[in-house]
C-alpha positions as a Markdown table, in Angstrom:
| # | Residue | x | y | z |
|---|---|---|---|---|
| 1 | Unk | 66.6 | -20.1 | 259.6 |
| 2 | Unk | 64.0 | -21.2 | 257.1 |
| 3 | Unk | 60.8 | -19.2 | 257.1 |
| 4 | Unk | 57.7 | -21.2 | 256.2 |
| 5 | Unk | 54.1 | -20.0 | 255.5 |
| 6 | Unk | 51.4 | -22.6 | 256.0 |
| 7 | Unk | 48.0 | -21.8 | 254.4 |
| 8 | Unk | 45.1 | -24.0 | 255.6 |
| 9 | Unk | 44.9 | -25.5 | 259.1 |
| 10 | Unk | 42.4 | -28.3 | 258.7 |
| 11 | Unk | 42.7 | -31.7 | 260.3 |
| 12 | Unk | 45.8 | -32.3 | 258.2 |
| 13 | Unk | 47.4 | -28.8 | 257.9 |
| 14 | Unk | 47.1 | -28.0 | 261.6 |
| 15 | Unk | 49.5 | -30.8 | 262.9 |
| 16 | Unk | 51.7 | -30.5 | 259.8 |
| 17 | Unk | 52.4 | -26.9 | 260.5 |
| 18 | Unk | 52.9 | -27.8 | 264.1 |
| 19 | Unk | 55.7 | -30.2 | 263.2 |
| 20 | Unk | 57.5 | -27.4 | 261.3 |
| 21 | Unk | 57.3 | -25.2 | 264.4 |
| 22 | Unk | 58.5 | -28.0 | 266.6 |
| 23 | Unk | 61.5 | -28.5 | 264.3 |
| 24 | Unk | 62.6 | -24.9 | 264.8 |
| 25 | Unk | 61.4 | -23.3 | 261.6 |
| 26 | Unk | 59.9 | -19.8 | 261.7 |
| 27 | Unk | 56.3 | -20.5 | 260.9 |
| 28 | Unk | 53.5 | -18.1 | 259.8 |
| 29 | Unk | 50.0 | -19.5 | 259.5 |
| 30 | Unk | 46.8 | -18.4 | 257.8 |
| 31 | Unk | 43.4 | -20.0 | 257.9 |
| 32 | Unk | 40.1 | -18.9 | 256.5 |
| 33 | Unk | 38.7 | -19.2 | 260.0 |
| 34 | Unk | 40.9 | -16.8 | 262.0 |
| 35 | Unk | 40.1 | -18.4 | 265.3 |
| 36 | Unk | 41.7 | -21.7 | 264.2 |
| 37 | Unk | 44.9 | -19.9 | 263.3 |
| 38 | Unk | 44.9 | -18.1 | 266.7 |
| 39 | Unk | 44.3 | -21.4 | 268.4 |
| 40 | Unk | 47.3 | -22.9 | 266.6 |
| 41 | Unk | 49.6 | -20.2 | 268.0 |
| 42 | Unk | 48.5 | -21.2 | 271.6 |
| 43 | Unk | 49.9 | -24.7 | 270.9 |
| 44 | Unk | 52.9 | -24.0 | 268.8 |
| 45 | Unk | 55.5 | -21.3 | 268.3 |
| 46 | Unk | 54.6 | -19.2 | 265.3 |
| 47 | Unk | 52.6 | -16.2 | 264.0 |
| 48 | Unk | 49.0 | -16.1 | 263.0 |
| 49 | Unk | 48.5 | -13.7 | 260.0 |
| 50 | Unk | 45.3 | -11.9 | 259.1 |
| 51 | Unk | 46.0 | -12.2 | 255.4 |
| 52 | Unk | 47.6 | -14.6 | 253.0 |
| 53 | Unk | 49.8 | -11.7 | 251.7 |
| 54 | Unk | 51.1 | -11.1 | 255.2 |
| 55 | Unk | 51.9 | -14.8 | 255.7 |
| 56 | Unk | 53.8 | -15.4 | 252.5 |
| 57 | Unk | 55.9 | -12.2 | 252.1 |
| 58 | Unk | 59.5 | -13.1 | 252.5 |
| 59 | Unk | 58.9 | -16.8 | 253.2 |
| 60 | Unk | 61.4 | -19.3 | 251.8 |
| 61 | Unk | 58.6 | -21.9 | 251.3 |
| 62 | Unk | 54.9 | -21.6 | 251.2 |
| 63 | Unk | 52.8 | -24.7 | 251.9 |
| 64 | Unk | 49.1 | -25.1 | 251.2 |
| 65 | Unk | 46.6 | -27.7 | 252.4 |
| 66 | Unk | 43.0 | -26.7 | 251.5 |
| 67 | Unk | 39.9 | -28.4 | 250.1 |
| 68 | Unk | 39.8 | -28.6 | 246.3 |
| 69 | Unk | 40.8 | -27.0 | 243.0 |
| 70 | Unk | 38.5 | -24.0 | 243.6 |
| 71 | Unk | 40.0 | -23.4 | 247.1 |
| 72 | Unk | 43.5 | -23.5 | 245.6 |
| 73 | Unk | 42.6 | -20.8 | 243.0 |
| 74 | Unk | 41.2 | -18.7 | 245.8 |
| 75 | Unk | 44.4 | -18.8 | 247.8 |
| 76 | Unk | 46.9 | -18.6 | 245.0 |
| 77 | Unk | 45.3 | -16.0 | 242.7 |
| 78 | Unk | 44.3 | -12.4 | 243.2 |
| 79 | Unk | 46.0 | -9.3 | 244.6 |
| 80 | Unk | 46.1 | -10.8 | 248.1 |
| 81 | Unk | 47.0 | -14.3 | 246.9 |
| 82 | Unk | 50.2 | -16.3 | 247.1 |
| 83 | Unk | 51.4 | -15.7 | 243.5 |
| 84 | Unk | 51.1 | -12.0 | 243.9 |
| 85 | Unk | 52.9 | -11.8 | 247.2 |
| 86 | Unk | 55.4 | -14.6 | 247.7 |
| 87 | Unk | 59.0 | -13.8 | 247.0 |
| 88 | Unk | 60.9 | -14.6 | 243.9 |
| 89 | Unk | 62.9 | -17.8 | 244.4 |
| 90 | Unk | 60.4 | -19.2 | 247.0 |
| 91 | Unk | 59.1 | -22.7 | 246.5 |
| 92 | Unk | 55.4 | -23.3 | 246.7 |
| 93 | Unk | 54.2 | -26.7 | 247.9 |
| 94 | Unk | 50.6 | -27.9 | 247.7 |
| 95 | Unk | 49.5 | -30.7 | 249.9 |
| 96 | Unk | 45.9 | -30.6 | 248.8 |
| 97 | Unk | 44.4 | -33.6 | 247.0 |
| 98 | Unk | 43.4 | -32.0 | 243.8 |
| 99 | Unk | 43.4 | -32.5 | 240.1 |
| 100 | Unk | 46.6 | -32.9 | 238.0 |
| 101 | Unk | 45.3 | -30.1 | 235.9 |
| 102 | Unk | 45.4 | -27.6 | 238.7 |
| 103 | Unk | 48.9 | -28.7 | 239.7 |
| 104 | Unk | 50.1 | -28.2 | 236.2 |
| 105 | Unk | 48.4 | -24.8 | 236.0 |
| 106 | Unk | 49.9 | -23.6 | 239.3 |
| 107 | Unk | 53.3 | -24.9 | 238.3 |
| 108 | Unk | 53.2 | -22.8 | 235.2 |
| 109 | Unk | 52.0 | -19.7 | 237.1 |
| 110 | Unk | 54.7 | -20.1 | 239.7 |
| 111 | Unk | 57.4 | -20.4 | 237.0 |
| 112 | Unk | 56.1 | -17.2 | 235.4 |
| 113 | Unk | 56.6 | -15.5 | 238.8 |
| 114 | Unk | 60.1 | -16.9 | 239.2 |
| 115 | Unk | 58.9 | -19.3 | 241.9 |
| 116 | Unk | 59.1 | -23.1 | 242.2 |
| 117 | Unk | 56.2 | -25.4 | 242.6 |
| 118 | Unk | 55.7 | -28.9 | 243.9 |
| 119 | Unk | 52.4 | -30.8 | 244.1 |
| 120 | Unk | 52.6 | -33.0 | 247.1 |
| 121 | Unk | 49.4 | -34.7 | 248.1 |
| 122 | Unk | 49.6 | -36.9 | 251.2 |
| 123 | Unk | 48.4 | -40.2 | 252.5 |
| 124 | Unk | 48.1 | -41.4 | 256.1 |
| 125 | Unk | 45.1 | -39.5 | 257.3 |
| 126 | Unk | 44.8 | -37.4 | 260.4 |
| 127 | Unk | 46.7 | -39.9 | 262.5 |
| 128 | Unk | 49.6 | -39.8 | 260.1 |
| 129 | Unk | 49.7 | -36.1 | 260.1 |
| 130 | Unk | 49.6 | -35.9 | 263.9 |
| 131 | Unk | 52.4 | -38.5 | 264.2 |
| 132 | Unk | 54.5 | -37.0 | 261.5 |
| 133 | Unk | 54.3 | -40.2 | 259.5 |
| 134 | Unk | 52.7 | -39.2 | 256.2 |
| 135 | Unk | 53.4 | -40.7 | 252.8 |
| 136 | Unk | 54.0 | -37.8 | 250.4 |
| 137 | Unk | 53.8 | -38.2 | 246.6 |
| 138 | Unk | 55.5 | -35.3 | 244.8 |
| 139 | Unk | 55.5 | -33.7 | 241.3 |
| 140 | Unk | 57.8 | -31.0 | 240.1 |
| 141 | Unk | 61.3 | -30.3 | 238.9 |
| 142 | Unk | 64.2 | -31.9 | 240.6 |
| 143 | Unk | 65.5 | -28.5 | 241.7 |
| 144 | Unk | 62.1 | -27.5 | 243.3 |
| 145 | Unk | 61.8 | -30.9 | 245.0 |
| 146 | Unk | 65.3 | -30.6 | 246.4 |
| 147 | Unk | 64.4 | -27.3 | 248.1 |
| 148 | Unk | 61.1 | -28.6 | 249.5 |
| 149 | Unk | 62.2 | -32.0 | 250.6 |
| 150 | Unk | 64.0 | -31.0 | 253.9 |
| 151 | Unk | 61.0 | -29.2 | 255.0 |
| 152 | Unk | 58.5 | -31.9 | 254.2 |
| 153 | Unk | 60.7 | -34.5 | 255.9 |
| 154 | Unk | 59.5 | -33.1 | 259.3 |
| 155 | Unk | 56.2 | -34.8 | 258.9 |
| 156 | Unk | 56.9 | -37.6 | 256.4 |
| 157 | Unk | 57.4 | -41.3 | 256.7 |
| 158 | Unk | 58.0 | -41.7 | 253.0 |
| 159 | Unk | 58.7 | -39.0 | 250.5 |
| 160 | Unk | 59.3 | -39.4 | 246.8 |
| 161 | Unk | 59.4 | -37.3 | 243.6 |
| 162 | Unk | 57.3 | -39.1 | 241.0 |
| 163 | Unk | 58.0 | -36.9 | 238.0 |
| 164 | Unk | 57.0 | -33.5 | 236.7 |
| 165 | Unk | 54.2 | -31.3 | 238.0 |
| 166 | Unk | 51.0 | -33.2 | 238.3 |
| 167 | Unk | 52.7 | -36.5 | 238.9 |
| 168 | Unk | 52.1 | -36.3 | 242.7 |
| 169 | Unk | 48.4 | -35.8 | 242.2 |
| 170 | Unk | 48.2 | -38.7 | 239.7 |
| 171 | Unk | 50.1 | -41.0 | 242.2 |
| 172 | Unk | 47.6 | -40.0 | 244.9 |
| 173 | Unk | 44.8 | -41.0 | 242.5 |
| 174 | Unk | 46.4 | -44.5 | 242.2 |
| 175 | Unk | 46.4 | -44.6 | 246.0 |
| 176 | Unk | 42.7 | -43.8 | 246.3 |
| 177 | Unk | 41.8 | -46.2 | 243.6 |
| 178 | Unk | 43.6 | -49.0 | 245.4 |
| 179 | Unk | 42.0 | -48.1 | 248.8 |
| 180 | Unk | 38.5 | -48.0 | 247.4 |
| 181 | Unk | 38.7 | -51.6 | 246.2 |
| 182 | Unk | 40.4 | -52.8 | 249.4 |
| 183 | Unk | 37.8 | -51.2 | 251.7 |
| 184 | Unk | 34.9 | -52.6 | 249.6 |
| 185 | Unk | 36.5 | -56.1 | 249.6 |
| 186 | Unk | 37.0 | -56.0 | 253.4 |
| 187 | Unk | 33.5 | -54.8 | 253.9 |
| 188 | Unk | 32.1 | -57.7 | 251.9 |
| 189 | Unk | 34.3 | -60.2 | 253.7 |
| 190 | Unk | 33.2 | -59.0 | 257.2 |
| 191 | Unk | 29.6 | -58.8 | 256.2 |
| 192 | Unk | 29.7 | -62.4 | 254.8 |
| 193 | Unk | 31.3 | -63.6 | 258.1 |
| 194 | Unk | 28.5 | -61.9 | 260.1 |
| 195 | Unk | 25.8 | -63.4 | 258.0 |
| 196 | Unk | 27.4 | -66.8 | 258.2 |
| 197 | Unk | 27.3 | -66.5 | 262.0 |
| 198 | Unk | 31.0 | -66.9 | 262.3 |
| 199 | Unk | 33.1 | -65.4 | 265.2 |
| 200 | Unk | 34.1 | -62.4 | 263.1 |
| 201 | Unk | 37.0 | -61.3 | 265.3 |
| 202 | Unk | 38.4 | -64.8 | 265.2 |
| 203 | Unk | 38.0 | -64.9 | 261.4 |
| 204 | Unk | 40.0 | -61.7 | 261.1 |
| 205 | Unk | 42.7 | -63.0 | 263.4 |
| 206 | Unk | 43.1 | -66.1 | 261.2 |
| 207 | Unk | 43.0 | -64.5 | 257.7 |
| 208 | Unk | 45.2 | -61.5 | 258.7 |
| 209 | Unk | 48.1 | -64.0 | 259.0 |
| 210 | Unk | 47.8 | -64.8 | 255.3 |
| 211 | Unk | 47.4 | -63.2 | 251.9 |
| 212 | Unk | 44.2 | -61.3 | 252.9 |
| 213 | Unk | 46.2 | -59.1 | 255.3 |
| 214 | Unk | 46.1 | -55.3 | 254.6 |
| 215 | Unk | 46.5 | -52.0 | 256.4 |
| 216 | Unk | 42.7 | -51.7 | 256.3 |
| 217 | Unk | 42.2 | -55.0 | 257.9 |
| 218 | Unk | 44.8 | -54.4 | 260.6 |
| 219 | Unk | 43.6 | -50.9 | 261.5 |
| 220 | Unk | 39.9 | -50.8 | 260.7 |
| 221 | Unk | 38.4 | -54.3 | 260.9 |
| 222 | Unk | 37.8 | -54.0 | 264.7 |
| 223 | Unk | 36.0 | -50.7 | 264.4 |
| 224 | Unk | 34.0 | -51.9 | 261.4 |
| 225 | Unk | 32.8 | -54.9 | 263.4 |
| 226 | Unk | 31.8 | -52.6 | 266.2 |
| 227 | Unk | 30.0 | -50.2 | 263.9 |
| 228 | Unk | 32.3 | -47.3 | 264.8 |
| 229 | Unk | 33.1 | -44.9 | 262.0 |
| 230 | Unk | 34.8 | -41.9 | 263.5 |
| 231 | Unk | 38.4 | -42.8 | 262.7 |
| 232 | Unk | 39.7 | -40.5 | 260.0 |
| 233 | Unk | 39.1 | -39.8 | 256.3 |
| 234 | Unk | 35.5 | -38.9 | 255.7 |
| 235 | Unk | 33.2 | -40.3 | 253.0 |
| 236 | Unk | 32.6 | -36.8 | 251.6 |
| 237 | Unk | 36.3 | -36.4 | 251.1 |
| 238 | Unk | 36.7 | -39.8 | 249.5 |
| 239 | Unk | 33.9 | -39.0 | 247.1 |
| 240 | Unk | 35.7 | -35.8 | 246.1 |
| 241 | Unk | 38.9 | -37.8 | 245.5 |
| 242 | Unk | 37.2 | -40.6 | 243.6 |
| 243 | Unk | 35.5 | -38.0 | 241.4 |
| 244 | Unk | 39.0 | -36.6 | 240.6 |
| 245 | Unk | 40.2 | -40.2 | 239.8 |
| 246 | Unk | 37.3 | -40.9 | 237.4 |
| 247 | Unk | 37.7 | -37.6 | 235.6 |
| 248 | Unk | 41.4 | -38.2 | 235.1 |
| 249 | Unk | 40.7 | -41.7 | 234.0 |
| 250 | Unk | 38.5 | -40.3 | 231.2 |
| 251 | Unk | 41.4 | -38.1 | 230.1 |
| 252 | Unk | 43.9 | -40.9 | 230.0 |
| 253 | Unk | 41.5 | -43.6 | 228.7 |
| 254 | Unk | 41.8 | -45.8 | 231.7 |
| 255 | Unk | 39.0 | -48.2 | 232.7 |
| 256 | Unk | 38.0 | -48.0 | 236.4 |
| 257 | Unk | 34.8 | -50.1 | 236.7 |
| 258 | Unk | 35.3 | -51.1 | 240.4 |
| 259 | Unk | 36.2 | -47.5 | 241.4 |
| 260 | Unk | 33.1 | -46.2 | 239.7 |
| 261 | Unk | 31.0 | -48.7 | 241.4 |
| 262 | Unk | 32.5 | -48.1 | 244.9 |
| 263 | Unk | 32.0 | -44.3 | 244.3 |
| 264 | Unk | 28.3 | -45.0 | 243.9 |
| 265 | Unk | 28.3 | -47.2 | 247.1 |
| 266 | Unk | 29.8 | -44.2 | 248.9 |
| 267 | Unk | 26.9 | -42.1 | 247.5 |
| 268 | Unk | 24.6 | -44.6 | 249.2 |
| 269 | Unk | 26.4 | -44.1 | 252.5 |
| 270 | Unk | 26.0 | -40.3 | 252.1 |
| 271 | Unk | 22.3 | -40.8 | 251.7 |
| 272 | Unk | 22.2 | -42.9 | 254.9 |
| 273 | Unk | 23.6 | -39.9 | 256.8 |
| 274 | Unk | 27.2 | -41.0 | 256.7 |
| 275 | Unk | 28.8 | -38.0 | 255.0 |
| 276 | Unk | 31.3 | -37.6 | 257.9 |
| 277 | Unk | 31.7 | -41.3 | 258.7 |
| 278 | Unk | 35.1 | -42.6 | 257.8 |
| 279 | Unk | 35.6 | -44.6 | 254.6 |
| 280 | Unk | 35.3 | -48.0 | 256.3 |
| 281 | Unk | 31.6 | -47.3 | 256.7 |
| 282 | Unk | 31.0 | -49.1 | 253.4 |
| 283 | Unk | 30.1 | -52.1 | 255.5 |
| 284 | Unk | 27.0 | -50.2 | 256.9 |
| 285 | Unk | 25.6 | -50.1 | 253.4 |
| 286 | Unk | 25.8 | -53.9 | 253.1 |
| 287 | Unk | 24.2 | -54.2 | 256.6 |
| 288 | Unk | 21.3 | -51.9 | 255.6 |
| 289 | Unk | 20.6 | -53.3 | 252.1 |
| 290 | Unk | 21.1 | -57.1 | 252.7 |
């Protein structure tokens, strides 16, 4: 039986680890807030560990889902970290949305310790994690990916290796760049419909049957019209991700004028008190500053 260690039980990691337990894997969990890990064991079959070292020793696969590059270094490095305590031959899988540079760094560090590494950021939000329907973009060797794939399949709708280490993170950047433009476009469209005194719901019903249709329109237009922004990925997190995108763009000499502009629009939303609103809250900025 496969033994999996899951490090980081936030809104994404908590249900992802749960899917592994429900699939019959032996699961050990660690979270910075111990109470969260203990709560997880009341809902799923698994073990809450008091240290990362305890969680990863002897595990076949170690999965992480934390906040950012600095958090990754904190859990991977040091005497109590993953690299010092995971077993040789284990594959390390990181689901954090982070920089391509940290993925490449951790892949090299894992290789030096005779471990595999796959960077595997996810898309689909909290709902996708809870339903086991995430899209996972992976970077790493074919051998490491082959070891990790059967485990990740327990919470994936789509799962692909995009290339060597760092490729998963770069693909996630593409995803966030596309979403930023889509949400801004939808926000402007709905705002225009409101200002033109149209029946906005009827407008959406009509245009969603044509080329304007998108996941954002189908799943967020209703809540945007209603001014409800408690439905998933927070503005603070999106700004973190867009910052990563813009930094990588500078490295690869890519021009992202719309992404840079939307990033500043999200900064306006933060200043309005919307740090924890979901990303569709861009429309509130238009309503406020019209």
